[in-house]
C-alpha positions in Angstrom: 110.6 -27.7 -116.7 113.3 -30.3 -117.2 117.0 -29.6 -117.6 118.3 -30.3 -121.2 120.2 -33.5 -121.5 123.9 -33.0 -122.0 123.8 -29.2 -121.2 127.1 -29.5 -119.2 129.0 -30.5 -122.4 127.6 -27.7 -124.5 130.7 -25.6 -124.3 133.6 -24.4 -126.5 136.0 -27.1 -127.6 139.5 -25.6 -127.4 140.7 -27.9 -130.2 138.3 -26.3 -132.6 139.2 -22.6 -131.8 141.6 -22.4 -134.8 138.5 -22.9 -137.1 137.1 -19.5 -135.9 138.1 -17.7 -139.2 135.6 -19.9 -141.0 132.6 -19.1 -138.9 129.8 -17.2 -140.5 127.8 -17.0 -143.7 129.5 -17.1 -147.1 128.5 -16.6 -150.7 130.3 -19.1 -152.9 131.2 -19.1 -156.6 133.3 -21.7 -158.3 134.2 -24.0 -161.1 134.7 -27.8 -161.6 136.8 -29.2 -164.5 134.2 -31.9 -165.2 131.7 -29.1 -166.1 133.7 -26.7 -168.2 132.2 -23.2 -168.9 129.9 -23.4 -165.8 130.2 -21.1 -162.8 128.6 -22.5 -159.7 126.8 -20.2 -157.2 125.9 -21.1 -153.7 126.0 -20.5 -150.0 128.0 -22.0 -147.1 127.8 -21.5 -143.4 130.1 -22.5 -140.6 128.7 -22.3 -137.1 129.4 -23.4 -133.6 127.1 -26.4 -132.7 126.2 -27.4 -129.1 127.8 -24.3 -127.6 131.0 -24.8 -129.5 131.6 -28.5 -128.9 131.5 -28.9 -132.7 131.4 -26.9 -135.9 128.5 -27.4 -138.2 129.1 -26.7 -142.0 126.1 -26.4 -144.4 126.6 -25.8 -148.1 124.2 -25.4 -151.0 125.1 -25.0 -154.7 122.3 -23.7 -157.0 123.4 -25.7 -160.0 122.6 -29.5 -159.8 126.1 -30.8 -160.7 127.5 -30.1 -157.2 125.5 -31.6 -154.3 124.3 -29.6 -151.2 125.8 -31.0 -148.0 126.1 -30.9 -144.3 129.1 -31.8 -142.1 130.0 -31.9 -138.5 133.6 -31.2 -137.3 134.9 -32.5 -134.0 138.1 -33.5 -132.3 139.7 -36.4 -130.6 141.9 -35.0 -127.9 143.7 -38.3 -127.1 144.8 -38.6 -130.8 145.2 -34.9 -131.3 143.1 -35.0 -134.5 140.2 -33.1 -135.9 137.7 -34.9 -138.1 134.9 -33.9 -140.4 131.9 -36.3 -141.1 130.3 -35.2 -144.3 126.9 -36.1 -145.8 125.3 -34.8 -149.1 122.0 -35.0 -150.9 123.2 -38.0 -153.0 123.4 -39.9 -149.7 127.2 -39.9 -149.9 128.8 -40.0 -146.5 132.6 -39.5 -146.0 135.1 -38.9 -143.2 137.9 -36.3 -143.7 140.9 -35.4 -141.6 141.0 -31.6 -140.9 144.2 -29.7 -140.4 144.8 -26.0 -139.6 147.9 -24.2 -140.7 149.0 -20.6 -140.9 146.3 -18.9 -142.8 144.7 -22.1 -144.1 142.3 -24.9 -143.2 142.3 -28.2 -145.1 140.4 -31.5 -145.1 141.4 -34.7 -146.9 140.5 -38.3 -147.2 143.1 -40.7 -148.6 140.9 -43.7 -149.5 142.5 -46.0 -152.2 139.6 -45.8 -154.7 138.9 -42.1 -154.4 141.0 -39.6 -152.5 140.2 -35.9 -152.1 141.7 -32.8 -150.7 140.4 -29.3 -150.1 142.6 -26.4 -149.0 140.9 -23.1 -147.9 143.2 -20.1 -147.8 142.0 -17.4 -145.5 142.4 -13.8 -146.8 144.2 -11.5 -144.4 141.1 -9.5 -143.6 138.9 -12.5 -143.1 136.3 -11.6 -145.7 137.4 -14.1 -148.3 138.4 -17.8 -148.6 139.9 -19.4 -151.7 139.4 -23.1 -151.8 141.3 -25.5 -154.1 140.1 -29.0 -154.4 142.1 -31.9 -155.8 141.2 -35.6 -156.3 142.9 -38.9 -157.2 141.1 -42.0 -158.5 142.5 -45.5 -157.8 145.9 -44.1 -156.7 146.4 -42.2 -159.9 147.7 -38.7 -160.3 146.1 -35.8 -158.4 143.8 -33.7 -160.6 141.9 -30.5 -160.1 138.5 -30.8 -158.4 136.0 -28.2 -157.2 137.5 -24.7 -156.9 135.5 -22.2 -154.8 135.7 -18.6 -153.7 133.9 -17.7 -150.5 132.9 -14.1 -149.8 131.7 -13.3 -146.3 128.2 -12.1 -146.0 127.3 -9.3 -143.5 129.8 -7.9 -141.1 
């Protein structure tokens, strides 16, 4: 039997410890201003990947207007930053800066043509997340984007 490659690095990354309140399986419901009158239903999971070296996010929305996606969250200790690399079923790939504050986690990208922000507020008991997305096109005003409520599944 051979030793797995990279096993020594499969360990908790201390820079990602503040993301622990997101870990688990979540049921999501939400709305998007471009699809008025529609409630979106889906699932999202956040899990340690490679022993905690990264966080892996997976999301699925049942309605076709919002793409299913996967993202990997990691850190750069020299720069003191946390980054999410996102990819969805449309073959859209984006990089977001992740920030953790008191009771919230956010990610944002400030590209000139299309900027986005998502702020997740963690409920005090950890069983709910309220997510508010905003977007700006071509440097214009910030507008509402996808809004989601996450309800923790299981215990």
